[in-house]
BAFI-481369 format. One record per residue (C-alpha): residue number from 1; residue in three letters; x, y, z. Coordinates in steps of 0.2 Angstrom, whole numbers, plus 5000, padded with zeros to 4 digits. Example, Ala and Ser with C-alpha at 12.3 -4.5 7.8 and 13.67 -1.06 7.14 Angstrom:
REM BAFI-481369
r resi=1 | resn=Ala | x=5062 | y=4978 | z=5039
r resi=2 | resn=Ser | x=5068 | y=4995 | z=5036
REM end
This chain:
REM BAFI-481369
r resi=1 | resn=Unk | x=5385 | y=4942 | z=4746
r resi=2 | resn=Unk | x=5368 | y=4941 | z=4754
r resi=3 | resn=Unk | x=5352 | y=4940 | z=4744
r resi=4 | resn=Unk | x=5348 | y=4958 | z=4749
r resi=5 | resn=Unk | x=5365 | y=4964 | z=4742
r resi=6 | resn=Unk | x=5362 | y=4955 | z=4726
r resi=7 | resn=Unk | x=5345 | y=4963 | z=4724
r resi=8 | resn=Unk | x=5352 | y=4980 | z=4726
r resi=9 | resn=Unk | x=5365 | y=4976 | z=4713
r resi=10 | resn=Unk | x=5351 | y=4970 | z=4701
r resi=11 | resn=Unk | x=5341 | y=4985 | z=4704
r resi=12 | resn=Unk | x=5356 | y=4996 | z=4699
r resi=13 | resn=Unk | x=5358 | y=4986 | z=4684
r resi=14 | resn=Unk | x=5340 | y=4987 | z=4679
r resi=15 | resn=Unk | x=5340 | y=5006 | z=4682
r resi=16 | resn=Unk | x=5355 | y=5008 | z=4672
r resi=17 | resn=Unk | x=5352 | y=4997 | z=4657
r resi=18 | resn=Unk | x=5333 | y=4994 | z=4657
r resi=19 | resn=Unk | x=5322 | y=4979 | z=4659
r resi=20 | resn=Unk | x=5322 | y=4975 | z=4641
r resi=21 | resn=Unk | x=5341 | y=4974 | z=4639
r resi=22 | resn=Unk | x=5343 | y=4964 | z=4655
r resi=23 | resn=Unk | x=5330 | y=4952 | z=4648
r resi=24 | resn=Unk | x=5339 | y=4951 | z=4631
r resi=25 | resn=Unk | x=5355 | y=4947 | z=4641
r resi=26 | resn=Unk | x=5346 | y=4934 | z=4650
r resi=27 | resn=Unk | x=5342 | y=4925 | z=4634
r resi=28 | resn=Unk | x=5360 | y=4927 | z=4628
r resi=29 | resn=Unk | x=5367 | y=4920 | z=4643
r resi=30 | resn=Unk | x=5355 | y=4905 | z=4642
r resi=31 | resn=Unk | x=5361 | y=4902 | z=4624
r resi=32 | resn=Unk | x=5380 | y=4903 | z=4630
r resi=33 | resn=Unk | x=5376 | y=4890 | z=4643
r resi=34 | resn=Unk | x=5367 | y=4879 | z=4631
r resi=35 | resn=Unk | x=5383 | y=4880 | z=4619
r resi=36 | resn=Unk | x=5394 | y=4874 | z=4634
r resi=37 | resn=Unk | x=5383 | y=4859 | z=4638
r resi=38 | resn=Unk | x=5383 | y=4854 | z=4619
r resi=39 | resn=Unk | x=5402 | y=4854 | z=4620
r resi=40 | resn=Unk | x=5401 | y=4841 | z=4634
r resi=41 | resn=Unk | x=5390 | y=4830 | z=4623
r resi=42 | resn=Unk | x=5403 | y=4832 | z=4609
r resi=43 | resn=Unk | x=5417 | y=4827 | z=4621
r resi=44 | resn=Unk | x=5426 | y=4843 | z=4623
r resi=45 | resn=Unk | x=5418 | y=4852 | z=4637
r resi=46 | resn=Unk | x=5427 | y=4862 | z=4650
r resi=47 | resn=Unk | x=5420 | y=4863 | z=4668
r resi=48 | resn=Unk | x=5427 | y=4880 | z=4671
r resi=49 | resn=Unk | x=5419 | y=4887 | z=4656
r resi=50 | resn=Unk | x=5403 | y=4878 | z=4661
r resi=51 | resn=Unk | x=5403 | y=4885 | z=4679
r resi=52 | resn=Unk | x=5405 | y=4903 | z=4672
r resi=53 | resn=Unk | x=5390 | y=4901 | z=4660
r resi=54 | resn=Unk | x=5379 | y=4893 | z=4674
r resi=55 | resn=Unk | x=5384 | y=4907 | z=4685
r resi=56 | resn=Unk | x=5379 | y=4920 | z=4672
r resi=57 | resn=Unk | x=5362 | y=4911 | z=4669
r resi=58 | resn=Unk | x=5359 | y=4910 | z=4688
r resi=59 | resn=Unk | x=5363 | y=4929 | z=4690
r resi=60 | resn=Unk | x=5352 | y=4934 | z=4675
r resi=61 | resn=Unk | x=5337 | y=4922 | z=4681
r resi=62 | resn=Unk | x=5338 | y=4931 | z=4698
r resi=63 | resn=Unk | x=5336 | y=4947 | z=4688
r resi=64 | resn=Unk | x=5321 | y=4940 | z=4679
r resi=65 | resn=Unk | x=5313 | y=4935 | z=4695
r resi=66 | resn=Unk | x=5317 | y=4953 | z=4702
r resi=67 | resn=Unk | x=5310 | y=4961 | z=4687
r resi=68 | resn=Unk | x=5293 | y=4951 | z=4687
r resi=69 | resn=Unk | x=5292 | y=4950 | z=4706
r resi=70 | resn=Unk | x=5291 | y=4931 | z=4705
r resi=71 | resn=Unk | x=5303 | y=4925 | z=4719
r resi=72 | resn=Unk | x=5290 | y=4917 | z=4730
r resi=73 | resn=Unk | x=5282 | y=4909 | z=4715
r resi=74 | resn=Unk | x=5298 | y=4902 | z=4708
r resi=75 | resn=Unk | x=5303 | y=4895 | z=4725
r resi=76 | resn=Unk | x=5286 | y=4886 | z=4726
r resi=77 | resn=Unk | x=5287 | y=4879 | z=4708
r resi=78 | resn=Unk | x=5305 | y=4874 | z=4711
r resi=79 | resn=Unk | x=5300 | y=4864 | z=4727
r resi=80 | resn=Unk | x=5284 | y=4857 | z=4718
r resi=81 | resn=Unk | x=5294 | y=4851 | z=4703
r resi=82 | resn=Unk | x=5308 | y=4844 | z=4713
r resi=83 | resn=Unk | x=5296 | y=4834 | z=4723
r resi=84 | resn=Unk | x=5287 | y=4828 | z=4707
r resi=85 | resn=Unk | x=5305 | y=4823 | z=4700
r resi=86 | resn=Unk | x=5308 | y=4813 | z=4716
r resi=87 | resn=Unk | x=5291 | y=4804 | z=4714
r resi=88 | resn=Unk | x=5294 | y=4800 | z=4696
r resi=89 | resn=Unk | x=5311 | y=4793 | z=4700
r resi=90 | resn=Unk | x=5304 | y=4782 | z=4714
r resi=91 | resn=Unk | x=5290 | y=4776 | z=4703
r resi=92 | resn=Unk | x=5302 | y=4773 | z=4688
r resi=93 | resn=Unk | x=5313 | y=4763 | z=4699
r resi=94 | resn=Unk | x=5299 | y=4751 | z=4704
r resi=95 | resn=Unk | x=5292 | y=4749 | z=4687
r resi=96 | resn=Unk | x=5307 | y=4746 | z=4675
r resi=97 | resn=Unk | x=5326 | y=4745 | z=4673
r resi=98 | resn=Unk | x=5335 | y=4761 | z=4668
r resi=99 | resn=Unk | x=5337 | y=4765 | z=4649
r resi=100 | resn=Unk | x=5354 | y=4762 | z=4642
r resi=101 | resn=Unk | x=5363 | y=4778 | z=4639
r resi=102 | resn=Unk | x=5373 | y=4781 | z=4623
r resi=103 | resn=Unk | x=5392 | y=4777 | z=4626
r resi=104 | resn=Unk | x=5398 | y=4795 | z=4626
r resi=105 | resn=Unk | x=5386 | y=4799 | z=4640
r resi=106 | resn=Unk | x=5392 | y=4785 | z=4650
r resi=107 | resn=Unk | x=5410 | y=4791 | z=4647
r resi=108 | resn=Unk | x=5406 | y=4808 | z=4653
r resi=109 | resn=Unk | x=5397 | y=4802 | z=4668
r resi=110 | resn=Unk | x=5413 | y=4792 | z=4673
r resi=111 | resn=Unk | x=5424 | y=4807 | z=4669
r resi=112 | resn=Unk | x=5415 | y=4820 | z=4680
r resi=113 | resn=Unk | x=5408 | y=4808 | z=4694
REM end
């Protein structure tokens, strides 16, 4: 589905359900995604469930961007923040050794690498 096709679907959803409800659903979807991530930290996560929740969040965030007309601003901020992250990684690599992660995170990293 193209960006324009998704935008048309979002417009229909907003027209049918209203902006306030769609914003509420966005908050609910973020909470469900958070719950799935917590399951991974506890050691019983499921990648299929996580993928579903991440997709729900992305869909709802696109609707939030549509509602507020902030597509371009979000794209600019995303690029700026990824560049900032890259700079921090480069700076951190030069300045110190990486911190030691708790064992359960190392195990997760190995399992899903």
